[in-house]
Backbone as CSV, one residue per row, in Angstrom:
resi,resn,N_x,N_y,N_z,CA_x,CA_y,CA_z,C_x,C_y,C_z
1,UNK,32.276,-35.030,3.751,32.515,-34.412,2.446,31.684,-33.065,2.193
2,UNK,30.365,-33.437,2.586,29.497,-32.228,2.748,29.990,-31.196,3.260
3,UNK,30.311,-31.580,4.590,30.906,-30.337,5.515,31.961,-29.564,4.919
4,UNK,32.798,-30.122,4.029,34.220,-29.529,3.374,33.628,-28.592,2.379
5,UNK,32.286,-28.789,1.682,31.832,-28.131,0.522,31.310,-26.890,1.018
6,UNK,30.641,-26.877,2.487,29.878,-25.865,2.837,30.883,-24.302,2.610
7,UNK,32.020,-24.184,3.119,32.632,-22.972,3.159,33.209,-22.523,1.730
8,UNK,33.218,-23.572,0.533,33.338,-23.218,-0.655,31.908,-22.630,-1.463
9,UNK,30.891,-23.289,-0.917,29.793,-22.680,-1.355,29.363,-21.386,-0.803
10,UNK,29.717,-21.190,0.183,29.505,-19.799,0.845,30.533,-18.785,0.370
11,UNK,31.614,-18.929,0.077,32.319,-18.015,-0.889,31.680,-17.973,-2.351
12,UNK,31.292,-19.048,-2.830,30.666,-18.616,-4.220,29.564,-17.907,-4.015
13,UNK,28.778,-17.975,-2.878,27.512,-17.206,-2.859,27.994,-15.768,-2.754
14,UNK,29.035,-15.514,-1.880,29.202,-14.048,-1.425,29.941,-13.446,-2.691
15,UNK,30.903,-14.029,-3.508,31.384,-13.692,-4.753,30.128,-13.352,-5.981
16,UNK,29.161,-13.970,-5.821,27.840,-14.046,-6.890,27.295,-12.635,-6.582
17,UNK,27.306,-12.138,-5.243,26.502,-10.715,-5.077,27.220,-9.705,-5.817
18,UNK,26.141,-8.740,-6.281,26.571,-7.852,-7.195,27.263,-6.410,-6.379
19,UNK,28.479,-6.829,-6.222,29.132,-5.723,-5.589,29.555,-4.678,-6.426
20,UNK,29.331,-3.279,-6.002,29.555,-2.203,-6.557,30.478,-1.285,-5.961
21,UNK,31.804,-1.507,-6.494,32.745,-0.788,-5.873,33.030,0.574,-6.726
22,UNK,32.342,0.820,-7.568,32.598,2.092,-8.274,31.947,3.220,-7.572
23,UNK,32.803,4.174,-7.528,32.189,5.530,-6.802,30.827,6.079,-7.431
24,UNK,30.743,5.774,-8.746,29.423,6.125,-9.492,28.096,5.742,-8.835
25,UNK,27.159,6.643,-8.763,25.887,6.418,-7.666,25.000,5.628,-8.820
26,UNK,24.161,4.733,-8.546,23.069,4.300,-9.113,21.905,4.953,-9.111
27,UNK,21.242,5.664,-10.240,20.275,6.385,-10.385,19.148,5.582,-10.249
28,UNK,18.085,6.240,-9.259,16.756,5.481,-9.303,15.513,6.356,-9.368
29,UNK,14.637,6.333,-10.295,14.006,7.306,-10.831,12.518,7.063,-10.479
30,UNK,11.936,7.866,-9.844,10.503,7.839,-9.231,9.735,9.224,-9.525
31,UNK,8.331,8.957,-9.304,7.676,10.069,-9.513,7.896,11.376,-8.617
32,UNK,7.788,12.495,-9.043,8.035,13.650,-8.027,7.087,13.740,-6.901
33,UNK,7.427,14.650,-5.759,6.722,14.677,-4.792,5.101,15.543,-5.095
34,UNK,3.904,14.888,-4.515,2.846,16.011,-4.952,2.894,17.264,-4.536
35,UNK,2.461,18.334,-5.083,2.401,19.547,-4.712,1.299,20.083,-3.998
36,UNK,0.019,19.335,-3.985,-1.213,19.696,-3.475,-1.339,19.565,-1.984
37,UNK,-2.028,18.455,-1.464,-2.594,18.402,-0.011,-1.316,17.842,0.845
38,UNK,-1.541,18.192,2.258,-0.675,17.520,3.164,-0.800,16.157,2.974
39,UNK,-2.112,15.673,2.940,-2.332,14.198,2.978,-1.499,13.194,1.663
40,UNK,-1.604,13.934,0.527,-0.737,13.389,-0.316,0.713,13.462,-0.279
41,UNK,1.147,14.290,0.341,2.690,14.651,0.687,3.132,13.785,1.827
42,UNK,2.291,13.330,2.840,2.546,12.660,3.865,2.521,10.934,3.195
43,UNK,1.765,10.744,2.378,1.442,9.619,1.798,2.615,9.261,1.050
44,UNK,3.114,10.092,0.320,4.301,10.326,-0.374,5.656,9.843,0.304
45,UNK,5.404,10.716,1.066,6.991,10.957,1.924,7.261,9.505,2.583
46,UNK,6.011,8.469,3.052,6.235,7.483,3.651,6.855,6.364,2.740
47,UNK,6.359,6.197,1.681,6.969,5.237,0.539,8.320,5.782,0.344
48,UNK,8.468,6.913,-0.006,9.936,7.333,-0.195,10.895,7.057,1.045
49,UNK,10.521,7.278,1.985,11.444,6.845,3.582,11.775,5.447,3.352
50,UNK,10.719,4.863,3.001,10.969,3.353,3.094,11.758,2.725,2.180
51,UNK,11.758,3.475,0.885,12.920,3.270,-0.215,14.171,3.537,0.484
52,UNK,14.718,4.713,0.732,15.724,5.364,1.314,16.220,4.222,2.410
53,UNK,15.382,3.885,3.211,15.684,2.798,4.167,16.508,1.444,3.495
54,UNK,15.609,0.976,2.633,16.331,-0.118,1.729,17.265,-0.108,1.263
55,UNK,17.515,1.185,0.468,18.771,1.625,-0.319,19.843,1.625,0.288
56,UNK,19.618,2.440,1.727,20.825,2.679,2.511,21.516,1.482,3.268
57,UNK,20.518,0.368,3.138,21.082,-0.795,4.105,21.745,-1.861,2.838
58,UNK,21.764,-1.288,1.690,22.372,-2.382,0.669,23.305,-1.305,-0.412
59,UNK,23.882,-0.506,0.412,25.058,0.152,-0.106,26.253,-0.738,-0.644
60,UNK,26.627,-1.638,0.220,27.826,-2.399,0.318,27.754,-3.315,-0.784
61,UNK,26.492,-3.872,-0.816,26.281,-4.895,-2.121,26.076,-4.214,-3.368
62,UNK,25.289,-3.265,-3.502,24.743,-2.644,-4.729,25.271,-1.244,-5.029
63,UNK,26.127,-0.643,-4.200,26.401,0.571,-4.509,25.807,1.764,-4.005
64,UNK,26.385,2.968,-4.245,25.820,4.108,-3.549,24.517,4.463,-4.615
65,UNK,23.601,5.225,-4.339,22.456,5.772,-4.986,22.041,7.138,-4.865
66,UNK,21.213,7.665,-6.055,20.842,8.661,-5.878,19.402,8.903,-6.475
67,UNK,18.513,9.585,-5.975,17.004,9.471,-6.557,16.862,10.745,-7.175
68,UNK,16.078,10.334,-8.356,15.710,11.295,-9.481,14.398,11.386,-9.898
69,UNK,13.916,12.678,-10.249,12.327,12.641,-9.867,12.096,12.775,-11.652
70,UNK,10.839,12.016,-12.069,10.570,12.137,-13.584,9.528,13.268,-13.641
71,UNK,9.009,13.534,-14.822,8.126,14.282,-14.852,6.583,13.715,-14.040
72,UNK,5.677,14.915,-13.990,4.356,14.297,-13.274,3.835,13.528,-14.328
73,UNK,3.238,12.414,-13.810,2.086,11.386,-14.548,1.038,10.998,-13.783
74,UNK,-0.105,10.588,-14.363,-1.183,10.095,-13.861,-0.780,8.814,-13.223
75,UNK,-1.924,8.430,-12.544,-1.498,6.691,-12.075,-1.367,5.792,-13.240
76,UNK,-2.329,5.859,-14.385,-2.441,4.849,-15.362,-1.240,5.141,-16.150
77,UNK,-0.697,6.551,-16.286,0.326,6.622,-17.214,1.606,6.172,-16.447
78,UNK,1.873,6.473,-15.276,3.021,5.738,-14.502,3.294,4.356,-14.455
79,UNK,2.218,3.534,-14.685,1.837,2.078,-14.918,2.372,1.621,-16.327
80,UNK,1.855,2.500,-17.279,2.368,2.262,-18.641,3.761,2.615,-19.015
81,UNK,4.158,3.591,-18.424,5.551,3.942,-18.499,6.641,2.998,-17.835
82,UNK,6.129,2.374,-16.957,7.117,1.317,-15.965,6.958,0.053,-16.857
83,UNK,6.046,-0.152,-17.762,5.838,-1.263,-18.155,6.682,-1.511,-19.849
84,UNK,7.187,0.079,-19.952,7.928,-0.070,-21.159,9.434,-0.323,-21.001
85,UNK,10.286,-0.661,-21.748,11.667,-1.028,-21.643,12.434,0.242,-21.300
86,UNK,12.163,1.300,-21.990,12.686,2.640,-21.838,12.081,3.714,-21.254
87,UNK,11.287,3.471,-20.267,10.497,4.397,-19.729,11.151,5.422,-18.563
88,UNK,10.513,6.524,-18.219,11.292,7.190,-17.294,11.380,6.757,-15.887
89,UNK,10.702,5.925,-15.548,10.466,5.699,-14.215,11.212,4.143,-13.864
90,UNK,11.600,4.042,-12.660,12.186,2.590,-12.295,11.348,2.011,-11.265
91,UNK,10.491,2.757,-10.625,9.770,2.075,-9.365,8.687,2.900,-8.979
92,UNK,7.474,2.261,-8.764,6.191,2.720,-8.141,5.712,2.169,-7.124
93,UNK,4.806,2.463,-6.507,4.064,1.705,-5.319,2.632,1.638,-5.591
94,UNK,2.090,0.492,-5.469,0.557,0.283,-5.771,0.025,-1.005,-5.072
95,UNK,-1.406,-1.009,-4.624,-1.769,-2.168,-4.194,-1.753,-3.255,-4.980
96,UNK,-1.841,-4.687,-4.553,-1.397,-5.719,-5.104,-2.431,-6.171,-6.070
97,UNK,-2.233,-6.554,-7.555,-3.121,-6.769,-8.365,-2.214,-7.782,-9.290
98,UNK,-3.083,-9.086,-9.525,-2.437,-9.897,-10.520,-2.028,-9.475,-11.899
99,UNK,-3.467,-8.611,-12.319,-2.876,-8.003,-13.758,-1.740,-7.468,-13.994
100,UNK,-0.978,-6.764,-12.662,-0.034,-5.928,-12.741,1.037,-6.546,-12.823
101,UNK,1.015,-7.601,-12.154,2.233,-8.747,-11.827,2.405,-9.102,-13.220
102,UNK,1.598,-9.225,-14.224,1.965,-9.843,-15.471,2.867,-8.762,-16.327
103,UNK,2.824,-7.404,-15.794,3.608,-6.642,-16.844,4.710,-5.908,-15.966
104,UNK,4.487,-5.996,-14.402,5.478,-5.503,-13.704,6.142,-6.541,-12.909
105,UNK,7.312,-5.962,-12.180,8.047,-7.161,-11.149,7.729,-6.722,-9.824
106,UNK,6.763,-7.229,-8.887,6.231,-6.665,-7.866,7.440,-7.425,-6.702
107,UNK,7.865,-6.364,-5.736,8.497,-6.422,-4.807,7.687,-6.872,-3.550
108,UNK,7.403,-8.046,-3.146,6.477,-8.958,-2.324,6.707,-8.796,-1.030
109,UNK,6.862,-7.586,-0.408,7.039,-7.320,1.048,5.895,-6.070,1.237
110,UNK,4.690,-6.645,2.039,3.807,-5.733,2.251,4.088,-4.260,2.957
111,UNK,4.395,-3.223,2.266,5.261,-2.001,2.714,4.379,-1.386,3.583
112,UNK,3.142,-1.389,3.665,2.232,-0.672,4.425,1.572,-1.614,5.405
113,UNK,1.977,-2.750,5.685,1.798,-3.722,6.793,0.191,-4.110,6.712
114,UNK,-0.201,-4.289,5.210,-1.619,-4.812,5.191,-2.733,-3.506,5.404
115,UNK,-2.332,-2.446,5.577,-3.339,-1.469,6.084,-4.048,-0.896,4.809
116,UNK,-3.656,-1.092,3.796,-4.319,-0.426,2.506,-5.710,-0.866,2.598
117,UNK,-5.872,-2.264,2.936,-7.252,-2.797,2.773,-8.060,-2.686,4.318
118,UNK,-7.815,-1.866,4.849,-8.435,-1.463,6.375,-9.136,-0.167,6.132
119,UNK,-10.378,-0.210,5.818,-11.107,1.079,5.510,-11.808,1.770,6.408
120,UNK,-12.059,2.709,6.701,-12.840,3.772,7.279,-13.635,4.558,6.529
121,UNK,-15.103,4.740,6.601,-16.094,5.426,6.265,-16.106,6.862,6.082
122,UNK,-16.331,7.696,5.150,-16.714,9.332,5.134,-18.080,9.037,4.676
123,UNK,-19.092,9.661,5.538,-20.205,9.743,5.107,-20.838,11.406,5.279
124,UNK,-22.079,11.527,4.898,-22.763,13.028,5.219,-23.280,12.799,6.595
125,UNK,-22.679,13.899,7.321,-22.951,14.140,8.625,-24.601,13.599,8.954
126,UNK,-25.482,13.722,7.995,-26.856,13.355,8.188,-26.860,11.805,8.289
127,UNK,-26.031,11.205,7.671,-26.110,9.625,7.503,-25.062,8.684,8.452
128,UNK,-24.273,9.406,9.394,-23.824,8.995,10.568,-24.232,7.911,11.226
129,UNK,-25.167,8.316,11.719,-25.765,7.239,12.773,-26.213,5.986,11.887
130,UNK,-26.783,6.342,10.517,-27.226,5.326,9.788,-25.996,4.072,9.440
131,UNK,-25.031,4.779,9.307,-23.758,3.863,8.727,-23.345,3.057,10.105
132,UNK,-23.370,3.637,11.086,-22.877,3.062,12.384,-23.883,2.010,12.920
133,UNK,-25.064,1.495,12.305,-25.742,0.709,12.356,-25.528,-0.453,11.600
134,UNK,-24.491,-0.457,10.644,-24.103,-1.539,9.701,-23.378,-2.483,10.667
135,UNK,-24.068,-3.946,10.243,-23.447,-5.043,10.908,-23.019,-6.081,10.176
136,UNK,-23.405,-6.127,8.823,-23.186,-7.406,7.941,-22.963,-6.588,6.547
137,UNK,-22.397,-7.586,5.802,-22.079,-7.385,4.432,-23.422,-7.015,3.696
138,UNK,-24.433,-7.799,3.969,-25.737,-7.559,3.551,-26.222,-5.984,3.804
139,UNK,-25.860,-5.481,5.063,-26.406,-4.133,5.409,-25.446,-3.079,4.409
140,UNK,-24.094,-3.704,4.216,-23.289,-2.742,3.604,-23.932,-2.887,1.913
141,UNK,-24.354,-3.751,1.494,-24.664,-3.821,0.254,-26.176,-2.848,-0.063
142,UNK,-26.457,-2.288,0.820,-27.618,-1.236,0.635,-26.889,0.024,0.530
143,UNK,-25.906,0.187,0.436,-25.072,1.582,0.486,-24.358,1.746,-0.771
144,UNK,-24.529,2.913,-1.427,-23.766,3.162,-2.783,-22.528,3.878,-2.490
145,UNK,-21.321,3.082,-2.647,-19.890,3.549,-2.386,-19.174,4.278,-3.329
146,UNK,-18.567,5.136,-3.005,-17.600,6.051,-4.142,-16.317,5.761,-3.917
147,UNK,-16.006,4.916,-5.212,-14.373,4.494,-5.114,-13.723,5.256,-6.262
148,UNK,-12.410,5.069,-6.143,-11.566,5.398,-7.526,-11.735,4.526,-8.610
149,UNK,-11.784,5.040,-9.716,-12.132,4.241,-11.059,-11.230,3.154,-11.480
150,UNK,-10.035,3.467,-11.070,-8.910,2.350,-11.433,-8.514,1.477,-10.319
151,UNK,-8.997,1.844,-8.975,-8.895,1.308,-7.980,-9.178,-0.258,-7.914
152,UNK,-8.148,-1.063,-7.367,-8.515,-2.584,-7.168,-9.712,-2.802,-5.986
153,UNK,-10.020,-1.719,-5.075,-10.925,-1.580,-4.186,-12.236,-1.774,-4.816
154,UNK,-12.296,-1.281,-5.934,-13.794,-1.167,-6.630,-14.191,-2.704,-6.877
155,UNK,-13.208,-3.290,-7.489,-13.337,-4.894,-7.878,-13.717,-5.680,-6.696
156,UNK,-12.845,-5.430,-5.514,-13.039,-6.005,-4.263,-14.639,-5.643,-3.911
157,UNK,-15.173,-4.600,-3.736,-16.297,-4.474,-3.440,-17.466,-5.057,-4.285
158,UNK,-17.119,-4.674,-5.537,-18.244,-5.524,-6.654,-18.278,-7.176,-6.382
159,UNK,-17.128,-7.597,-6.071,-17.102,-9.152,-5.797,-18.020,-9.558,-4.775
160,UNK,-18.327,-8.587,-3.671,-19.159,-8.861,-2.620,-20.609,-8.228,-2.793
161,UNK,-20.853,-7.807,-4.068,-22.113,-7.418,-4.474,-22.589,-6.180,-3.847
162,UNK,-21.370,-5.327,-3.542,-21.654,-4.084,-2.897,-21.674,-3.051,-4.334
163,UNK,-22.495,-1.971,-4.182,-22.540,-1.138,-5.128,-21.498,-0.066,-5.091
164,UNK,-20.781,0.059,-6.151,-19.579,1.034,-6.225,-20.040,1.992,-7.357
165,UNK,-19.878,3.257,-7.064,-20.216,4.522,-8.140,-18.568,4.918,-8.367
166,UNK,-18.070,4.690,-9.568,-16.896,4.879,-9.747,-16.547,6.487,-10.132
167,UNK,-15.648,7.047,-9.335,-14.984,8.531,-9.452,-13.840,8.463,-9.888
168,UNK,-13.511,9.652,-10.302,-11.812,9.930,-10.711,-11.157,10.550,-9.715
169,UNK,-11.680,11.042,-8.737,-10.998,11.641,-7.496,-11.604,11.898,-6.084
170,UNK,-11.021,12.028,-5.261,-11.569,12.169,-4.025,-12.652,13.596,-3.966
171,UNK,-12.064,14.545,-4.574,-13.157,15.638,-4.427,-14.193,15.400,-5.196
172,UNK,-14.281,14.770,-6.110,-15.608,14.530,-7.014,-16.374,13.493,-6.166
173,UNK,-15.697,12.474,-5.174,-16.375,11.664,-4.631,-16.978,12.320,-3.421
174,UNK,-16.238,13.373,-2.548,-16.923,14.123,-1.602,-18.177,14.951,-2.047
175,UNK,-17.975,15.660,-3.439,-19.264,16.484,-3.564,-20.561,15.514,-3.971
176,UNK,-19.966,14.329,-4.600,-20.952,13.140,-4.655,-21.849,12.765,-3.495
177,UNK,-21.086,12.524,-2.548,-21.934,12.461,-1.295,-22.393,13.622,-0.741
178,UNK,-22.024,14.589,-0.922,-22.836,15.678,-0.252,-24.231,15.988,-1.037
179,UNK,-24.078,15.878,-2.544,-25.370,15.962,-3.490,-26.202,14.527,-3.135
180,UNK,-25.670,13.664,-2.567,-26.653,12.483,-2.477,-26.445,11.477,-3.815
181,UNK,-25.665,11.520,-4.297,-25.309,10.663,-5.399,-24.656,9.380,-5.270
182,UNK,-23.965,9.322,-4.116,-23.599,8.231,-3.335,-23.636,8.559,-1.879
183,UNK,-23.382,7.379,-1.144,-23.505,7.373,0.169,-22.309,7.460,1.179
184,UNK,-21.315,6.946,0.877,-19.965,6.829,1.727,-18.616,6.662,0.624
185,UNK,-17.623,7.002,1.290,-16.317,6.814,0.664,-15.477,6.008,1.661
186,UNK,-14.862,4.630,1.110,-14.153,4.300,2.092,-12.757,4.553,1.838
187,UNK,-12.120,5.183,2.767,-10.803,5.746,2.862,-9.893,4.601,3.587
188,UNK,-8.636,4.675,3.243,-7.664,3.877,3.893,-7.293,4.363,5.411
189,UNK,-7.291,3.714,6.341,-7.079,3.998,7.548,-5.675,4.727,7.859
190,UNK,-4.787,4.243,6.757,-3.279,4.666,6.897,-3.284,6.169,6.473
191,UNK,-4.154,6.755,6.034,-4.099,8.353,5.470,-4.952,9.149,6.535
192,UNK,-4.330,10.245,6.733,-5.135,11.109,7.577,-5.986,12.156,6.724
193,UNK,-7.237,12.007,6.786,-7.991,12.882,5.969,-8.437,14.190,6.713
194,UNK,-7.953,14.704,7.646,-8.238,15.796,8.737,-8.219,17.086,7.726
195,UNK,-7.256,17.260,6.898,-7.056,18.358,6.350,-8.214,18.559,4.877
196,UNK,-8.328,17.418,4.318,-9.489,17.454,3.439,-10.928,17.647,4.006
197,UNK,-11.021,17.332,5.405,-12.367,17.455,6.014,-12.537,18.737,6.165
198,UNK,-11.526,19.506,6.377,-11.833,21.085,6.532,-12.368,21.528,5.338
199,UNK,-12.025,21.067,4.041,-12.679,21.652,2.754,-13.966,21.086,2.729
200,UNK,-14.318,20.040,3.377,-15.767,19.614,3.428,-16.371,19.259,4.492
201,UNK,-17.008,20.316,5.208,-17.350,20.105,6.765,-18.541,19.144,6.960
202,UNK,-19.110,19.063,5.731,-20.529,18.067,5.896,-20.221,16.627,6.088
203,UNK,-18.862,16.360,5.552,-18.650,14.980,5.670,-17.938,14.511,6.997
204,UNK,-18.174,13.505,7.548,-17.714,12.908,8.750,-17.135,11.707,8.796
205,UNK,-15.985,11.261,9.293,-15.176,10.044,9.364,-16.295,9.115,10.658
206,UNK,-16.609,7.798,10.229,-17.122,7.087,11.008,-16.287,5.981,11.411
207,UNK,-15.755,5.736,12.874,-14.815,4.694,13.178,-15.172,3.351,13.031
208,UNK,-16.622,3.172,13.146,-16.966,1.713,12.798,-18.408,1.651,12.069
209,UNK,-18.806,0.689,11.828,-17.448,-0.556,11.466,-16.641,-0.126,10.290
210,UNK,-15.290,-0.919,10.845,-14.307,-0.800,9.903,-14.626,-1.883,8.799
211,UNK,-14.199,-1.603,7.596,-14.150,-2.517,6.571,-12.833,-2.977,6.347
212,UNK,-12.575,-4.528,6.104,-11.406,-5.006,5.811,-11.315,-5.879,5.042
213,UNK,-10.201,-5.926,3.925,-10.082,-6.965,2.895,-8.417,-6.919,2.663
214,UNK,-7.907,-8.139,2.665,-6.407,-8.366,2.483,-5.901,-7.460,1.112
215,UNK,-5.295,-6.258,1.098,-4.695,-5.728,0.146,-3.267,-5.228,0.583
216,UNK,-2.242,-5.660,0.261,-0.907,-5.219,0.461,-0.566,-4.214,-0.523
217,UNK,0.541,-3.377,-0.171,1.008,-2.446,-1.071,2.167,-2.880,-1.297
218,UNK,2.726,-2.882,-2.602,4.115,-3.274,-2.859,4.759,-2.236,-4.006
219,UNK,5.914,-2.295,-3.751,6.925,-1.661,-4.641,6.824,-2.561,-6.107
220,UNK,6.721,-1.767,-7.216,6.728,-2.187,-8.452,8.016,-1.657,-9.213
221,UNK,8.742,-2.778,-9.970,9.727,-2.469,-10.718,9.706,-3.003,-12.225
222,UNK,10.406,-2.549,-13.053,10.328,-2.890,-14.654,10.673,-4.375,-14.442
223,UNK,9.794,-5.242,-15.175,10.115,-6.733,-15.399,11.667,-7.275,-15.490
224,UNK,12.498,-6.409,-16.355,13.799,-6.667,-16.583,14.831,-6.249,-15.522
225,UNK,14.263,-5.633,-14.507,15.103,-5.041,-13.617,15.191,-5.767,-12.373
226,UNK,15.890,-6.928,-12.615,15.614,-8.255,-11.458,16.681,-7.492,-10.384
227,UNK,17.979,-6.885,-10.605,18.784,-6.233,-9.771,17.975,-5.281,-8.548
228,UNK,17.262,-4.325,-9.245,16.539,-3.521,-8.368,15.768,-4.176,-7.632
229,UNK,14.942,-5.364,-7.955,14.138,-6.128,-7.185,14.714,-6.753,-6.069
230,UNK,15.765,-7.115,-6.391,16.724,-8.089,-5.276,17.183,-6.876,-4.145
231,UNK,17.621,-5.771,-4.709,18.198,-4.976,-3.770,16.979,-4.523,-2.673
232,UNK,15.876,-4.456,-3.291,14.719,-3.868,-2.443,14.491,-5.045,-1.393
233,UNK,14.261,-6.143,-1.841,13.979,-7.119,-1.040,15.115,-7.346,0.168
234,UNK,16.530,-7.309,-0.209,17.505,-7.578,0.819,17.498,-6.322,1.732
235,UNK,17.102,-5.266,1.380,17.206,-3.923,1.985,16.125,-3.997,3.171
236,UNK,14.886,-4.399,2.345,13.659,-4.495,3.272,13.639,-5.588,4.301
237,UNK,14.274,-6.569,4.021,14.667,-7.762,4.938,15.483,-7.282,6.368
238,UNK,16.202,-6.321,5.606,17.436,-6.026,6.681,16.990,-4.703,7.751
239,UNK,15.891,-4.043,7.214,15.508,-3.043,8.099,14.141,-3.616,8.755
240,UNK,13.475,-4.574,8.352,12.689,-5.533,9.366,13.361,-6.140,10.421
241,UNK,14.643,-6.858,10.293,15.304,-7.629,11.277,15.832,-6.720,12.133
242,UNK,16.172,-5.363,11.900,16.979,-4.642,12.804,15.984,-3.621,13.499
243,UNK,14.614,-3.550,12.970,13.811,-2.653,13.779,13.608,-1.347,13.178
244,UNK,14.316,-1.162,12.315,14.288,0.280,11.645,13.046,0.286,10.976
245,UNK,12.440,-0.761,10.520,11.300,-0.516,9.340,10.201,-0.586,10.452
246,UNK,9.838,-0.852,11.685,8.619,-0.836,12.564,9.104,0.645,12.998
247,UNK,10.209,1.054,13.233,10.458,2.505,13.925,9.857,3.566,12.918
248,UNK,10.022,3.432,11.707,9.696,4.266,10.551,8.188,4.139,10.691
249,UNK,7.521,2.760,10.733,6.105,3.024,10.633,5.452,3.527,11.819
250,UNK,6.098,3.188,13.218,5.317,3.771,14.143,5.412,5.210,14.394
251,UNK,6.170,5.701,13.545,6.588,7.241,14.122,6.162,8.098,12.828
252,UNK,5.494,7.642,11.656,5.280,8.241,10.546,3.983,8.789,10.741
253,UNK,3.685,10.154,10.251,2.630,10.633,10.412,1.355,9.968,9.737
254,UNK,1.521,9.217,8.480,0.272,8.310,7.996,-0.006,7.067,9.012
255,UNK,0.993,6.610,9.792,0.601,5.530,10.732,0.687,5.580,12.082
256,UNK,1.222,6.358,12.624,1.393,6.627,14.079,0.108,6.505,14.989
257,UNK,-1.121,6.914,14.107,-2.243,7.014,14.940,-3.147,5.420,14.564
258,UNK,-2.521,4.802,14.068,-3.359,3.499,13.885,-3.450,2.392,14.868
259,UNK,-2.188,2.194,15.775,-2.164,1.170,16.642,-3.370,1.357,17.902
260,UNK,-3.309,2.426,18.385,-4.305,2.586,19.323,-5.764,2.068,18.884
261,UNK,-6.236,1.988,17.665,-7.212,1.577,17.056,-7.572,0.155,17.635
262,UNK,-6.132,-0.624,17.286,-6.331,-1.911,17.528,-6.424,-2.570,18.788
263,UNK,-6.222,-1.349,19.601,-6.727,-2.046,21.269,-8.156,-2.052,21.699
264,UNK,-8.865,-1.483,20.633,-10.325,-1.398,21.112,-10.649,-2.900,20.706
265,UNK,-11.411,-3.398,21.753,-11.593,-4.975,21.741,-12.960,-4.987,21.261
266,UNK,-13.998,-3.860,21.296,-15.094,-4.037,21.018,-15.643,-3.414,19.495
267,UNK,-14.315,-3.191,18.761,-14.703,-2.510,17.303,-15.341,-3.366,16.654
268,UNK,-16.184,-2.959,15.675,-16.748,-3.910,14.883,-15.922,-3.980,13.391
269,UNK,-15.921,-5.089,12.931,-15.164,-5.337,11.472,-15.920,-6.356,10.588
270,UNK,-16.172,-5.456,9.371,-16.912,-6.388,8.413,-15.396,-6.724,7.454
271,UNK,-15.447,-7.948,7.396,-14.108,-8.660,6.397,-14.938,-8.991,5.142
272,UNK,-14.160,-8.614,4.204,-14.299,-8.961,2.734,-13.480,-9.787,2.236
273,UNK,-13.714,-10.740,1.274,-12.617,-11.378,0.476,-12.029,-10.463,-0.636
274,UNK,-10.923,-10.978,-0.985,-10.234,-10.375,-2.120,-9.916,-11.251,-3.252
275,UNK,-10.633,-11.586,-4.274,-10.515,-12.388,-5.241,-9.241,-12.190,-6.098
276,UNK,-8.788,-10.946,-6.160,-7.474,-10.612,-6.724,-6.222,-11.080,-6.404
277,UNK,-6.332,-11.201,-5.239,-5.072,-11.344,-4.414,-3.999,-12.994,-4.635
278,UNK,-3.162,-12.738,-4.999,-1.963,-13.733,-5.056,-1.593,-13.872,-3.679
279,UNK,-0.875,-14.912,-3.215,-0.349,-15.029,-2.039,0.977,-14.141,-1.681
280,UNK,0.776,-13.701,-0.171,1.797,-12.888,0.355,2.806,-14.065,0.816
281,UNK,4.084,-13.826,0.476,5.112,-14.615,0.941,4.980,-14.764,2.758
282,UNK,5.010,-16.069,3.240,4.686,-16.238,4.395,5.541,-15.641,5.379
283,UNK,6.894,-15.343,5.325,7.622,-14.923,6.123,7.619,-13.197,6.035
284,UNK,6.892,-12.707,5.277,6.425,-11.243,5.511,4.877,-11.097,6.038
285,UNK,4.013,-12.155,5.594,2.722,-12.166,6.303,2.807,-12.078,7.616
286,UNK,3.518,-13.292,8.167,3.715,-13.353,9.610,4.252,-12.504,10.353
287,UNK,5.289,-11.653,9.602,6.203,-10.641,10.284,5.308,-9.161,10.514
288,UNK,4.766,-9.023,9.267,4.513,-7.665,9.075,2.996,-7.242,8.932
289,UNK,2.174,-8.249,8.379,0.707,-7.859,8.246,-0.073,-7.787,9.460
290,UNK,-0.583,-6.592,9.814,-1.363,-6.452,11.038,-2.960,-6.240,10.463
291,UNK,-3.580,-6.632,11.488,-5.224,-6.696,10.963,-5.918,-6.523,12.469
292,UNK,-7.353,-6.424,12.194,-7.999,-6.160,13.422,-8.227,-7.635,14.066
293,UNK,-8.218,-7.803,15.622,-8.218,-9.058,16.189,-9.373,-9.928,15.481
294,UNK,-10.485,-9.426,14.999,-11.777,-10.085,14.613,-11.624,-10.659,13.417
295,UNK,-10.438,-10.492,12.624,-10.165,-11.043,11.259,-9.444,-12.013,11.279
296,UNK,-9.584,-13.226,10.477,-8.746,-14.160,10.107,-8.311,-13.991,8.776
297,UNK,-7.070,-13.809,8.444,-6.923,-13.419,7.068,-6.972,-14.545,6.346
298,UNK,-6.612,-15.810,6.843,-6.670,-16.979,5.814,-8.059,-17.196,5.181
299,UNK,-8.939,-16.772,6.023,-10.399,-17.185,5.826,-11.154,-16.150,4.961
300,UNK,-10.200,-15.271,4.406,-10.787,-14.063,3.470,-9.922,-13.568,2.217
301,UNK,-9.357,-14.617,1.795,-8.569,-14.560,0.463,-9.487,-14.869,-0.716
302,UNK,-10.617,-15.788,-0.617,-11.066,-16.280,-1.911,-12.296,-15.452,-2.059
């Protein structure tokens, strides 16, 4: 009897999919591309291309789509807009944060493969040798770290009793390091800072130690937009299975430089816990999240 029911259940499941046979395209509203640095443009283009990949693979079930851009907004303003039922935006991308999940619906696929929490230091050239001597969390606690005022990173660093100097922007952090008001800026390894370093020649990138804490980047949609959430999950799952997600990740300017770093057996890594992190779904953590060999992700959540 059970075997006879299987075809019927499969048909019911298929019919329940939100097939969109209309030629009218679904409008997806997101923030416009940045106008300033190549760094921010490359960062934006990665997430936009991942979105297009997911949407392209779900046209049959959810219909055609078109991307429209909202007016420019600050980070806090975009979060507030998406939390409103009638806001301008349909989607944003941010680091994982349980408070954010109370007002927005997260698409729990780590779209930057966990690399948002892998940090490399920018320091004054006179302090490079000092930073390279850091071996423990206790050593790092002796440094004043510039971080974004509204970033989850600041809370993670504070949890490990690391002195955080809150800043509103990277230029403000850079000037603070040069003037000696703070000692280092921890930058995501998934972002190429070469353009910005040309503006601040006294700053140097220090390859080790790397600082690592679990911090996945997710897409977020409006709480009421379950259909967009489901479309993204399905599209991302398909792009992961067919290899197109990996192809994009390995060839995009923000991430193509990362993998050689993980081949270095002797690289030093300081792992910090992330008290903010809810669980990443196992199917995506096991397939997507990459981290230095020296780090056990399971031991660094609490």
